CHARMM-style PDB file with segment names, atoms N, HN, CA, C and O in Angstrom:
ATOM      1  N   HSD     1    -157.804  38.176  59.607  1.00  0.00      PROA
ATOM      2  CA  HSD     1    -156.778  38.273  59.974  1.00  0.00      PROA
ATOM      3  C   HSD     1    -155.901  38.931  59.503  1.00  0.00      PROA
ATOM      4  O   HSD     1    -156.036  38.894  58.280  1.00  0.00      PROA
ATOM      5  N   CYS     2    -154.978  39.582  59.809  1.00  0.00      PROA
ATOM      6  HN  CYS     2    -154.868  39.612  60.803  1.00  0.00      PROA
ATOM      7  CA  CYS     2    -152.922  40.022  59.619  1.00  0.00      PROA
ATOM      8  C   CYS     2    -152.753  40.369  60.274  1.00  0.00      PROA
ATOM      9  O   CYS     2    -153.457  41.172  60.887  1.00  0.00      PROA
ATOM     10  N   ASP     3    -151.241  39.798  60.669  1.00  0.00      PROA
ATOM     11  HN  ASP     3    -150.669  39.146  60.171  1.00  0.00      PROA
ATOM     12  CA  ASP     3    -150.031  39.885  61.558  1.00  0.00      PROA
ATOM     13  C   ASP     3    -149.406  40.694  60.221  1.00  0.00      PROA
ATOM     14  O   ASP     3    -148.354  40.336  59.693  1.00  0.00      PROA
ATOM     15  N   GLY     4    -149.829  41.299  59.972  1.00  0.00      PROA
ATOM     16  HN  GLY     4    -150.684  41.590  60.401  1.00  0.00      PROA
ATOM     17  CA  GLY     4    -148.618  42.458  59.562  1.00  0.00      PROA
ATOM     18  C   GLY     4    -148.028  41.674  58.058  1.00  0.00      PROA
ATOM     19  O   GLY     4    -147.733  42.456  57.155  1.00  0.00      PROA
ATOM     20  N   GLN     5    -147.897  40.530  57.849  1.00  0.00      PROA
ATOM     21  HN  GLN     5    -148.137  39.895  58.583  1.00  0.00      PROA
ATOM     22  CA  GLN     5    -147.063  39.666  56.681  1.00  0.00      PROA
ATOM     23  C   GLN     5    -147.516  40.391  55.331  1.00  0.00      PROA
ATOM     24  O   GLN     5    -146.658  40.287  54.454  1.00  0.00      PROA
ATOM     25  N   ILE     6    -148.527  41.018  54.996  1.00  0.00      PROA
ATOM     26  HN  ILE     6    -149.224  41.101  55.708  1.00  0.00      PROA
ATOM     27  CA  ILE     6    -148.958  41.441  53.642  1.00  0.00      PROA
ATOM     28  C   ILE     6    -148.072  43.051  53.859  1.00  0.00      PROA
ATOM     29  O   ILE     6    -148.219  43.631  52.783  1.00  0.00      PROA
ATOM     30  N   LEU     7    -147.582  43.580  54.422  1.00  0.00      PROA
ATOM     31  HN  LEU     7    -147.463  43.109  55.296  1.00  0.00      PROA
ATOM     32  CA  LEU     7    -146.963  45.401  54.497  1.00  0.00      PROA
ATOM     33  C   LEU     7    -145.886  44.839  54.522  1.00  0.00      PROA
ATOM     34  O   LEU     7    -145.290  45.431  53.622  1.00  0.00      PROA
ATOM     35  N   VAL     8    -144.497  43.345  55.330  1.00  0.00      PROA
ATOM     36  HN  VAL     8    -144.981  42.864  56.061  1.00  0.00      PROA
ATOM     37  CA  VAL     8    -143.513  43.602  54.804  1.00  0.00      PROA
ATOM     38  C   VAL     8    -143.078  43.120  53.585  1.00  0.00      PROA
ATOM     39  O   VAL     8    -141.952  43.444  53.207  1.00  0.00      PROA
ATOM     40  N   THR     9    -144.103  42.062  52.576  1.00  0.00      PROA
ATOM     41  HN  THR     9    -145.018  41.799  52.883  1.00  0.00      PROA
ATOM     42  CA  THR     9    -143.408  41.441  51.646  1.00  0.00      PROA
ATOM     43  C   THR     9    -143.193  41.794  50.219  1.00  0.00      PROA
ATOM     44  O   THR     9    -142.872  40.979  49.354  1.00  0.00      PROA
ATOM     45  N   PRO    10    -143.390  43.053  50.035  1.00  0.00      PROA
ATOM     46  CA  PRO    10    -142.690  43.456  48.874  1.00  0.00      PROA
ATOM     47  C   PRO    10    -141.469  44.036  49.555  1.00  0.00      PROA
ATOM     48  O   PRO    10    -140.566  44.083  48.719  1.00  0.00      PROA
ATOM     49  N   ASP    11    -140.899  44.696  51.238  1.00  0.00      PROA
ATOM     50  HN  ASP    11    -141.633  44.658  51.916  1.00  0.00      PROA
ATOM     51  CA  ASP    11    -139.309  44.710  51.469  1.00  0.00      PROA
ATOM     52  C   ASP    11    -138.959  43.626  51.090  1.00  0.00      PROA
ATOM     53  O   ASP    11    -138.150  43.418  50.186  1.00  0.00      PROA
ATOM     54  N   MET    12    -139.668  42.621  51.895  1.00  0.00      PROA
ATOM     55  HN  MET    12    -140.326  42.790  52.629  1.00  0.00      PROA
ATOM     56  CA  MET    12    -138.497  41.235  52.082  1.00  0.00      PROA
ATOM     57  C   MET    12    -138.318  40.937  50.251  1.00  0.00      PROA
ATOM     58  O   MET    12    -137.350  41.210  49.541  1.00  0.00      PROA
ATOM     59  N   LEU    13    -139.269  40.471  49.974  1.00  0.00      PROA
ATOM     60  HN  LEU    13    -140.055  40.249  50.551  1.00  0.00      PROA
ATOM     61  CA  LEU    13    -139.222  39.809  48.735  1.00  0.00      PROA
ATOM     62  C   LEU    13    -138.202  41.324  47.415  1.00  0.00      PROA
ATOM     63  O   LEU    13    -138.243  41.203  46.190  1.00  0.00      PROA
ATOM     64  N   GLY    14    -137.721  42.088  47.868  1.00  0.00      PROA
ATOM     65  HN  GLY    14    -137.688  42.186  48.862  1.00  0.00      PROA
ATOM     66  CA  GLY    14    -137.158  43.242  47.347  1.00  0.00      PROA
ATOM     67  C   GLY    14    -137.738  44.086  46.103  1.00  0.00      PROA
ATOM     68  O   GLY    14    -137.196  44.558  45.104  1.00  0.00      PROA
ATOM     69  N   MET    15    -139.246  44.079  46.642  1.00  0.00      PROA
ATOM     70  HN  MET    15    -139.687  43.695  47.453  1.00  0.00      PROA
ATOM     71  CA  MET    15    -139.306  44.977  45.529  1.00  0.00      PROA
ATOM     72  C   MET    15    -139.240  46.348  45.064  1.00  0.00      PROA
ATOM     73  O   MET    15    -139.303  46.798  43.919  1.00  0.00      PROA
ATOM     74  N   ASN    16    -139.045  47.154  46.646  1.00  0.00      PROA
ATOM     75  HN  ASN    16    -138.994  46.789  47.575  1.00  0.00      PROA
ATOM     76  CA  ASN    16    -138.676  48.401  47.007  1.00  0.00      PROA
ATOM     77  C   ASN    16    -137.791  48.289  47.475  1.00  0.00      PROA
ATOM     78  O   ASN    16    -137.392  47.682  48.469  1.00  0.00      PROA
ATOM     79  N   THR    17    -136.900  49.630  45.898  1.00  0.00      PROA
ATOM     80  HN  THR    17    -137.224  50.123  45.090  1.00  0.00      PROA
ATOM     81  CA  THR    17    -135.594  49.739  46.530  1.00  0.00      PROA
ATOM     82  C   THR    17    -135.035  51.300  47.143  1.00  0.00      PROA
ATOM     83  O   THR    17    -133.945  51.790  47.438  1.00  0.00      PROA
ATOM     84  N   GLN    18    -136.285  51.682  47.137  1.00  0.00      PROA
ATOM     85  HN  GLN    18    -137.170  51.284  46.898  1.00  0.00      PROA
ATOM     86  CA  GLN    18    -136.573  53.104  47.634  1.00  0.00      PROA
ATOM     87  C   GLN    18    -135.814  53.016  49.610  1.00  0.00      PROA
ATOM     88  O   GLN    18    -135.019  53.767  50.175  1.00  0.00      PROA
ATOM     89  N   PHE    19    -136.378  52.045  49.994  1.00  0.00      PROA
ATOM     90  HN  PHE    19    -137.024  51.435  49.535  1.00  0.00      PROA
ATOM     91  CA  PHE    19    -136.607  51.966  51.556  1.00  0.00      PROA
ATOM     92  C   PHE    19    -136.699  50.019  51.704  1.00  0.00      PROA
ATOM     93  O   PHE    19    -137.224  49.002  51.251  1.00  0.00      PROA
ATOM     94  N   HSD    20    -135.785  50.538  52.653  1.00  0.00      PROA
ATOM     95  HN  HSD    20    -135.359  51.365  53.021  1.00  0.00      PROA
ATOM     96  CA  HSD    20    -135.314  48.932  53.396  1.00  0.00      PROA
ATOM     97  C   HSD    20    -136.410  49.498  54.955  1.00  0.00      PROA
ATOM     98  O   HSD    20    -136.748  50.662  55.173  1.00  0.00      PROA
ATOM     99  N   PRO    21    -136.650  48.662  55.548  1.00  0.00      PROA
ATOM    100  CA  PRO    21    -137.005  48.436  56.642  1.00  0.00      PROA
ATOM    101  C   PRO    21    -136.194  47.680  57.986  1.00  0.00      PROA
ATOM    102  O   PRO    21    -135.937  46.486  57.828  1.00  0.00      PROA
ATOM    103  N   ARG    22    -135.917  48.115  58.872  1.00  0.00      PROA
ATOM    104  HN  ARG    22    -136.126  49.084  59.000  1.00  0.00      PROA
ATOM    105  CA  ARG    22    -134.184  47.632  59.301  1.00  0.00      PROA
ATOM    106  C   ARG    22    -134.704  46.040  59.897  1.00  0.00      PROA
ATOM    107  O   ARG    22    -133.955  45.070  60.009  1.00  0.00      PROA
ATOM    108  N   PHE    23    -135.989  46.067  60.193  1.00  0.00      PROA
ATOM    109  HN  PHE    23    -136.597  46.855  60.102  1.00  0.00      PROA
ATOM    110  CA  PHE    23    -136.770  44.979  60.925  1.00  0.00      PROA
ATOM    111  C   PHE    23    -136.980  43.689  59.740  1.00  0.00      PROA
ATOM    112  O   PHE    23    -137.577  42.630  59.932  1.00  0.00      PROA
ATOM    113  N   VAL    24    -136.383  44.083  58.639  1.00  0.00      PROA
ATOM    114  HN  VAL    24    -135.898  44.944  58.483  1.00  0.00      PROA
ATOM    115  CA  VAL    24    -137.214  43.379  57.030  1.00  0.00      PROA
ATOM    116  C   VAL    24    -136.164  42.825  56.672  1.00  0.00      PROA
ATOM    117  O   VAL    24    -135.276  43.573  56.265  1.00  0.00      PROA
ATOM    118  N   ARG    25    -135.799  40.749  56.709  1.00  0.00      PROA
ATOM    119  HN  ARG    25    -136.521  40.141  57.040  1.00  0.00      PROA
ATOM    120  CA  ARG    25    -134.662  40.924  56.056  1.00  0.00      PROA
ATOM    121  C   ARG    25    -135.149  40.518  54.490  1.00  0.00      PROA
ATOM    122  O   ARG    25    -136.201  39.990  54.128  1.00  0.00      PROA
ATOM    123  N   ARG    26    -133.720  41.066  53.518  1.00  0.00      PROA
ATOM    124  HN  ARG    26    -132.866  41.495  53.812  1.00  0.00      PROA
ATOM    125  CA  ARG    26    -134.948  40.833  51.844  1.00  0.00      PROA
ATOM    126  C   ARG    26    -134.365  39.384  51.875  1.00  0.00      PROA
ATOM    127  O   ARG    26    -133.664  38.906  52.766  1.00  0.00      PROA
ATOM    128  N   TYR    27    -134.686  38.930  51.014  1.00  0.00      PROA
ATOM    129  HN  TYR    27    -135.256  39.319  50.290  1.00  0.00      PROA
ATOM    130  CA  TYR    27    -134.869  37.270  50.479  1.00  0.00      PROA
ATOM    131  C   TYR    27    -134.671  37.161  49.335  1.00  0.00      PROA
ATOM    132  O   TYR    27    -134.443  36.039  48.884  1.00  0.00      PROA
ATOM    133  N   ALA    28    -134.693  38.204  48.559  1.00  0.00      PROA
ATOM    134  HN  ALA    28    -134.879  39.115  48.925  1.00  0.00      PROA
ATOM    135  CA  ALA    28    -134.541  38.288  46.873  1.00  0.00      PROA
ATOM    136  C   ALA    28    -134.398  40.138  46.621  1.00  0.00      PROA
ATOM    137  O   ALA    28    -134.470  41.109  47.375  1.00  0.00      PROA
ATOM    138  N   LYS    29    -134.165  39.947  45.152  1.00  0.00      PROA
ATOM    139  HN  LYS    29    -134.107  39.159  44.540  1.00  0.00      PROA
ATOM    140  CA  LYS    29    -134.178  41.232  44.832  1.00  0.00      PROA
ATOM    141  C   LYS    29    -134.977  41.570  43.194  1.00  0.00      PROA
ATOM    142  O   LYS    29    -134.608  41.971  42.091  1.00  0.00      PROA
ATOM    143  N   LEU    30    -136.525  41.041  43.977  1.00  0.00      PROA
ATOM    144  HN  LEU    30    -136.825  40.715  44.874  1.00  0.00      PROA
ATOM    145  CA  LEU    30    -137.828  41.210  42.999  1.00  0.00      PROA
ATOM    146  C   LEU    30    -137.457  41.759  41.731  1.00  0.00      PROA
ATOM    147  O   LEU    30    -137.305  41.272  40.610  1.00  0.00      PROA
ATOM    148  N   SER    31    -137.287  43.639  42.528  1.00  0.00      PROA
ATOM    149  HN  SER    31    -137.411  44.034  43.438  1.00  0.00      PROA
ATOM    150  CA  SER    31    -137.200  44.453  41.732  1.00  0.00      PROA
ATOM    151  C   SER    31    -136.256  44.901  40.440  1.00  0.00      PROA
ATOM    152  O   SER    31    -136.447  45.931  39.793  1.00  0.00      PROA
ATOM    153  N   GLU    32    -135.273  44.001  40.203  1.00  0.00      PROA
ATOM    154  HN  GLU    32    -135.118  43.165  40.728  1.00  0.00      PROA
ATOM    155  CA  GLU    32    -134.408  44.088  38.833  1.00  0.00      PROA
ATOM    156  C   GLU    32    -135.228  43.242  38.314  1.00  0.00      PROA
ATOM    157  O   GLU    32    -135.479  43.579  37.157  1.00  0.00      PROA
ATOM    158  N   ASP    33    -136.096  41.721  38.816  1.00  0.00      PROA
ATOM    159  HN  ASP    33    -135.892  41.448  39.756  1.00  0.00      PROA
ATOM    160  CA  ASP    33    -136.071  40.765  37.364  1.00  0.00      PROA
ATOM    161  C   ASP    33    -137.546  41.710  37.181  1.00  0.00      PROA
ATOM    162  O   ASP    33    -137.834  41.701  35.984  1.00  0.00      PROA
ATOM    163  N   MET    34    -138.162  42.199  37.670  1.00  0.00      PROA
ATOM    164  HN  MET    34    -137.928  42.207  38.642  1.00  0.00      PROA
ATOM    165  CA  MET    34    -139.584  42.969  37.366  1.00  0.00      PROA
ATOM    166  C   MET    34    -139.508  43.909  36.223  1.00  0.00      PROA
ATOM    167  O   MET    34    -140.035  43.916  35.111  1.00  0.00      PROA
ATOM    168  N   LYS    35    -138.745  44.649  36.802  1.00  0.00      PROA
ATOM    169  HN  LYS    35    -138.317  44.643  37.705  1.00  0.00      PROA
ATOM    170  CA  LYS    35    -137.775  46.042  35.545  1.00  0.00      PROA
ATOM    171  C   LYS    35    -137.692  44.755  34.113  1.00  0.00      PROA
ATOM    172  O   LYS    35    -138.511  44.495  33.231  1.00  0.00      PROA
ATOM    173  N   LYS    36    -136.568  44.286  34.363  1.00  0.00      PROA
ATOM    174  HN  LYS    36    -135.902  44.497  35.079  1.00  0.00      PROA
ATOM    175  CA  LYS    36    -136.193  43.470  33.324  1.00  0.00      PROA
ATOM    176  C   LYS    36    -137.396  42.906  32.083  1.00  0.00      PROA
ATOM    177  O   LYS    36    -137.460  43.202  30.890  1.00  0.00      PROA
ATOM    178  N   ALA    37    -138.143  42.130  32.787  1.00  0.00      PROA
ATOM    179  HN  ALA    37    -138.092  41.889  33.757  1.00  0.00      PROA
ATOM    180  CA  ALA    37    -140.015  41.652  32.454  1.00  0.00      PROA
ATOM    181  C   ALA    37    -140.488  42.868  31.600  1.00  0.00      PROA
ATOM    182  O   ALA    37    -140.915  42.863  30.445  1.00  0.00      PROA
ATOM    183  N   PHE    38    -140.327  43.786  32.357  1.00  0.00      PROA
ATOM    184  HN  PHE    38    -139.981  43.790  33.295  1.00  0.00      PROA
ATOM    185  CA  PHE    38    -141.547  44.917  32.184  1.00  0.00      PROA
ATOM    186  C   PHE    38    -141.139  45.543  30.693  1.00  0.00      PROA
ATOM    187  O   PHE    38    -141.807  45.794  29.690  1.00  0.00      PROA
ATOM    188  N   LYS    39    -139.747  45.675  31.017  1.00  0.00      PROA
ATOM    189  HN  LYS    39    -139.204  45.471  31.832  1.00  0.00      PROA
ATOM    190  CA  LYS    39    -139.024  45.956  29.598  1.00  0.00      PROA
ATOM    191  C   LYS    39    -139.046  44.950  27.950  1.00  0.00      PROA
ATOM    192  O   LYS    39    -138.995  45.243  26.756  1.00  0.00      PROA
ATOM    193  N   ARG    40    -139.140  43.808  28.672  1.00  0.00      PROA
ATOM    194  HN  ARG    40    -139.182  43.569  29.642  1.00  0.00      PROA
ATOM    195  CA  ARG    40    -139.212  42.571  27.569  1.00  0.00      PROA
ATOM    196  C   ARG    40    -140.732  42.425  27.169  1.00  0.00      PROA
ATOM    197  O   ARG    40    -141.106  41.867  26.138  1.00  0.00      PROA
ATOM    198  N   TYR    41    -141.697  43.089  28.266  1.00  0.00      PROA
ATOM    199  HN  TYR    41    -141.393  43.543  29.103  1.00  0.00      PROA
ATOM    200  CA  TYR    41    -143.049  43.164  27.589  1.00  0.00      PROA
ATOM    201  C   TYR    41    -143.186  44.145  26.515  1.00  0.00      PROA
ATOM    202  O   TYR    41    -143.660  43.903  25.405  1.00  0.00      PROA
ATOM    203  N   ARG    42    -142.665  45.449  26.988  1.00  0.00      PROA
ATOM    204  HN  ARG    42    -142.280  45.645  27.889  1.00  0.00      PROA
ATOM    205  CA  ARG    42    -142.681  46.475  26.342  1.00  0.00      PROA
ATOM    206  C   ARG    42    -141.880  46.412  24.868  1.00  0.00      PROA
ATOM    207  O   ARG    42    -142.220  46.709  23.723  1.00  0.00      PROA
ATOM    208  N   ASP    43    -140.987  46.024  25.300  1.00  0.00      PROA
ATOM    209  HN  ASP    43    -140.711  45.783  26.230  1.00  0.00      PROA
ATOM    210  CA  ASP    43    -140.156  46.035  23.506  1.00  0.00      PROA
ATOM    211  C   ASP    43    -141.088  44.767  22.724  1.00  0.00      PROA
ATOM    212  O   ASP    43    -141.689  45.006  21.677  1.00  0.00      PROA
ATOM    213  N   ASP    44    -141.119  43.332  23.414  1.00  0.00      PROA
ATOM    214  HN  ASP    44    -140.630  43.139  24.265  1.00  0.00      PROA
ATOM    215  CA  ASP    44    -141.751  42.926  22.371  1.00  0.00      PROA
ATOM    216  C   ASP    44    -143.617  43.520  21.827  1.00  0.00      PROA
ATOM    217  O   ASP    44    -144.079  43.127  20.756  1.00  0.00      PROA
ATOM    218  N   VAL    45    -144.255  44.253  22.563  1.00  0.00      PROA
ATOM    219  HN  VAL    45    -143.881  44.573  23.433  1.00  0.00      PROA
ATOM    220  CA  VAL    45    -145.497  45.488  22.012  1.00  0.00      PROA
ATOM    221  C   VAL    45    -145.134  46.365  20.592  1.00  0.00      PROA
ATOM    222  O   VAL    45    -145.851  46.633  19.629  1.00  0.00      PROA
ATOM    223  N   LYS    46    -143.561  46.728  20.912  1.00  0.00      PROA
ATOM    224  HN  LYS    46    -142.979  46.510  21.694  1.00  0.00      PROA
ATOM    225  CA  LYS    46    -143.397  47.659  20.239  1.00  0.00      PROA
ATOM    226  C   LYS    46    -142.731  47.103  18.716  1.00  0.00      PROA
ATOM    227  O   LYS    46    -142.586  47.674  17.635  1.00  0.00      PROA
ATOM    228  N   GLN    47    -142.436  45.827  19.152  1.00  0.00      PROA
ATOM    229  HN  GLN    47    -142.554  45.363  20.030  1.00  0.00      PROA
ATOM    230  CA  GLN    47    -141.686  45.279  17.957  1.00  0.00      PROA
ATOM    231  C   GLN    47    -143.210  44.080  17.329  1.00  0.00      PROA
ATOM    232  O   GLN    47    -143.111  42.981  16.783  1.00  0.00      PROA
ATOM    233  N   LEU    48    -144.224  44.705  17.619  1.00  0.00      PROA
ATOM    234  HN  LEU    48    -144.304  45.598  18.062  1.00  0.00      PROA
ATOM    235  CA  LEU    48    -144.800  43.329  17.372  1.00  0.00      PROA
ATOM    236  C   LEU    48    -145.258  41.936  17.362  1.00  0.00      PROA
ATOM    237  O   LEU    48    -146.022  41.240  16.694  1.00  0.00      PROA
ATOM    238  N   LYS    49    -144.170  41.763  18.780  1.00  0.00      PROA
ATOM    239  HN  LYS    49    -143.549  42.329  19.323  1.00  0.00      PROA
ATOM    240  CA  LYS    49    -143.684  40.312  19.036  1.00  0.00      PROA
ATOM    241  C   LYS    49    -144.666  39.673  19.377  1.00  0.00      PROA
ATOM    242  O   LYS    49    -144.788  38.509  18.995  1.00  0.00      PROA
ATOM    243  N   PHE    50    -145.795  40.391  20.338  1.00  0.00      PROA
ATOM    244  HN  PHE    50    -145.695  41.336  20.649  1.00  0.00      PROA
ATOM    245  CA  PHE    50    -146.524  40.414  21.236  1.00  0.00      PROA
ATOM    246  C   PHE    50    -148.254  41.284  21.233  1.00  0.00      PROA
ATOM    247  O   PHE    50    -148.538  42.481  21.252  1.00  0.00      PROA
ATOM    248  N   PRO    51    -149.057  40.136  21.202  1.00  0.00      PROA
ATOM    249  CA  PRO    51    -149.417  39.191  21.235  1.00  0.00      PROA
ATOM    250  C   PRO    51    -148.804  38.344  19.745  1.00  0.00      PROA
ATOM    251  O   PRO    51    -148.254  38.950  18.826  1.00  0.00      PROA
ATOM    252  N   THR    52    -148.991  37.167  19.760  1.00  0.00      PROA
ATOM    253  HN  THR    52    -149.439  36.675  20.507  1.00  0.00      PROA
ATOM    254  CA  THR    52    -149.063  36.252  18.107  1.00  0.00      PROA
ATOM    255  C   THR    52    -150.578  35.932  18.276  1.00  0.00      PROA
ATOM    256  O   THR    52    -151.304  36.418  19.143  1.00  0.00      PROA
ATOM    257  N   ASP    53    -150.936  35.058  17.336  1.00  0.00      PROA
ATOM    258  HN  ASP    53    -150.347  34.662  16.632  1.00  0.00      PROA
ATOM    259  CA  ASP    53    -152.205  34.438  16.931  1.00  0.00      PROA
ATOM    260  C   ASP    53    -152.332  33.775  18.381  1.00  0.00      PROA
ATOM    261  O   ASP    53    -153.135  34.023  19.281  1.00  0.00      PROA
ATOM    262  N   ALA    54    -150.920  32.532  18.299  1.00  0.00      PROA
ATOM    263  HN  ALA    54    -150.268  32.331  17.568  1.00  0.00      PROA
ATOM    264  CA  ALA    54    -151.748  31.867  18.864  1.00  0.00      PROA
ATOM    265  C   ALA    54    -152.122  32.291  20.826  1.00  0.00      PROA
ATOM    266  O   ALA    54    -152.557  31.483  21.647  1.00  0.00      PROA
ATOM    267  N   GLU    55    -151.705  34.043  21.133  1.00  0.00      PROA
ATOM    268  HN  GLU    55    -151.351  34.699  20.466  1.00  0.00      PROA
ATOM    269  CA  GLU    55    -151.856  34.008  22.302  1.00  0.00      PROA
ATOM    270  C   GLU    55    -153.108  35.115  22.218  1.00  0.00      PROA
ATOM    271  O   GLU    55    -153.288  35.863  23.179  1.00  0.00      PROA
ATOM    272  N   SER    56    -154.012  35.200  20.976  1.00  0.00      PROA
ATOM    273  HN  SER    56    -153.866  34.593  20.195  1.00  0.00      PROA
ATOM    274  CA  SER    56    -154.850  35.841  20.945  1.00  0.00      PROA
ATOM    275  C   SER    56    -156.179  34.707  20.935  1.00  0.00      PROA
ATOM    276  O   SER    56    -156.102  33.483  20.837  1.00  0.00      PROA
ATOM    277  N   TYR    57    -157.621  35.709  21.096  1.00  0.00      PROA
ATOM    278  HN  TYR    57    -157.684  36.704  21.176  1.00  0.00      PROA
ATOM    279  CA  TYR    57    -158.543  35.141  20.833  1.00  0.00      PROA
ATOM    280  C   TYR    57    -159.510  35.241  19.192  1.00  0.00      PROA
ATOM    281  OT1 TYR    57    -160.520  34.556  19.027  1.00  0.00      PROA
TER     282      TYR     57
END
């Protein structure tokens, strides 16, 4: 059973910066943090800082 909460979650968390429905209150700006996290991940991989031996099998 779903009452629509899944549909508004990304908007409520600020994951979409292109569109903001007016019936949803934005409680966070996760898109900014997500962009920063993905950039840090990319940089670590390019610089061979990730994965380390401790993070590998």
